[in-house]
N, C-alpha and C positions, 0 to 999 in steps of 0.2 A: 104870435107863435109862443107856445108854452116852453118853459125851460124844462129839460128832461134830465133825469139822473141816469139815463141809458144812452149809450152810443153804439152806432153800427160800424163795425170794422169790416172793410172789404180788403181782403188780404191777397196780394200778388195777382190780381186780375190784369194789371197793366204789365204785360209780359210778352217778350219776344217769342217764346215757345221754341227757340232755336237750340234745343238740346235733345239728347237721347230720351225718348219717351214724350217729347213735346207734342208730337202729332196726336197721341192718345189723350194727353192732358187737354189739348185744344178741343178735341172732339167732345170730351166730357164737359168742358167749360162752356162750350156753345150750347150744350143741352140745357144748361141752367141759366144762361145769360138773360133771356127775356124775363124769367121769374125774378132773378136777382135785380135787374133794372127796375121792375115794377115794385119790388119790396123796398128798394132804395128810395124810390119816389114817394111811396106811402110813408116811410119813416120820416123823410124830410117834411112832408105835409103835417106830420104830427109833432114837429119840433125836435126830432131826434137827430143829433149831429152825426154826420157821416165822415168817417176817417179812413182814408186809403192808407194801408200799411204795405209798403212795397220795397222790393229789392232795388238796389241802386244801379245795377248793370254797369258798374265801373264809373258811373257819373257821380263823383263825390261832391259836386257843387251844390247839392241839396236843391236842385231846380226841378220841380215836378214837371214843368212843361217840356224840358229837355228829355226827361225820361219817357214821357208819353210819346213824343215825336220819335225817339229812338226805337221804341217798341213797335211803332207803326211800320217800321221797316222790316220786321220779322214776320214769321208765319202767324203770329198771334194777332195780327192787324184787325181781323173781324171782331175779336173780343175787345180789343183796346178801343176801337171806334164805338162799340156798343156801350162800354162801361166807362168812358172817359170822364174824369172828375169834373164836376161843376166848379165854378169860381168860388162858391162858398163852402166847398168841401175842404176838409183838412187833408194833408198829404204828409205822411211820416215815412221817411226813407230809412230802411233797415240794412245793416251790413251782413246779417246772418239770418237764420231761420226764424227766430223769435222776434215778434214785433216789439218786445221790451228790451232786448239785448242791444246796448249801444245806441239807444234812441231816446227821444224826448217824450215818448208816448205816455209814460206814467205821469210826468209833470203836466202834460196837456190834459189828461183825464182828470187829474186833481183840480186843475184850474177851471175846468168847465163843470165840475161837480158830479162826475160820473162814478157810480158804484156798480153798474150792471152793464155787461157787454153782450152784444150780438155779434158773433164771429161768423163770417162767410168767406167764400173764395177758394183759392187753391194754395197749396196742396193739403188736403185733409190729413194725410199721413206724415206730413213734415211741418210746413210753416203754420198751418192752422193749429195742429196739435201742440207745437212748441209755444205758440202764442197763448193758446188756452192754458197750458201749464204755467206760464209766467203770470197770467191773469189770476189763476187759481191761487198761486202762492202769494199774490197780493190781495187776496180775499175779495175779488170781484165775483158777483153772481154771473153765471154764464148761460146764455142761450146760443146754441150752435145748431141751427136748423139743418137737418140731414139732407134736405133737398136743395140747399144752397152751398154745399161744400163738395168739392170733387178732388180726385187724385188721378194719377196716371192709370192706376189699376183699381177697379171698382171694389174688389175684395179687400185690398189694403185700406181703402177709404172707409168701408163698413167697419173693419177692425179698429181703425183709429177712432171712429165715432163711438164705438162701444167702450173704448178706453176712456174717452172724454166723459161719457155718461157715467161709467162705473167709478172711475178714480178721481175725476175732477168735479163730479156731481153736476155736470152740465145737463140742461134740458135740451134734448136733440129732436124734439118733436118737429114734424114738418110745419112749414109756414101756414098751411091752411088751418092749423090749430092755434096759431099765434094771435093774441088779442092785443093790439096796440093800446086800446083804451085801458085795459087792465094794467099794462106796464106803466102807463102814464099816471095812473092813480095809486101806484104803490110807492 
C-alpha cells in the first residue's frame, strides 16, 4: 500500500438522526450512502487513510465502538450500518461542528503526512462547512465532492458547496471526475 499525502474525512455519518430535520437528513444521506461506501473502499485500496470525524453524542469516553452502537439505536441505523468504520479506520470525536475544534485531528494529519483532504458526509451547511473552513485556515488542499455531501435542505447544501468552492478554493467536482491516480502522484 502506498503512503498518501491525502486523507478521506467522513464527517458525521455515524449519527442517530434523532433531531428536528433528522428525517430529511437521513433521506438525503441514504441517497449517497452506496456511492460514499464505494468511494471509501476505492480510497482505501489506493492507500488513502480514512478518518471518521464524528459528534460524541454525550459519550465523552472517546470510544468509537460505543458511539457506533448508540447511533444504531436511532433512526440513523441504516446509514450507520452501511458506513460503519473498519478496524483500520481512524475515528476522531468532535465536541462541536468543526472537525478541528477541540480534537486531535490536526495532530493526526501531521503525523500521517497529509496536506490534502477529501471531505464527505453530513451536514454540508454545518459540520462539513466548518471543518472545511478549519482545513482551509490550516492550508490543506480541499476536495469536497458535491455528490458525497448532504444537508437537511438541498438548497442549503448547494449554497454551502458554493461557499466552499468560492471562498475556500475547494474542488467540488463530482466523484466521477476524481482521479485517484492523479492525486497519488501529486
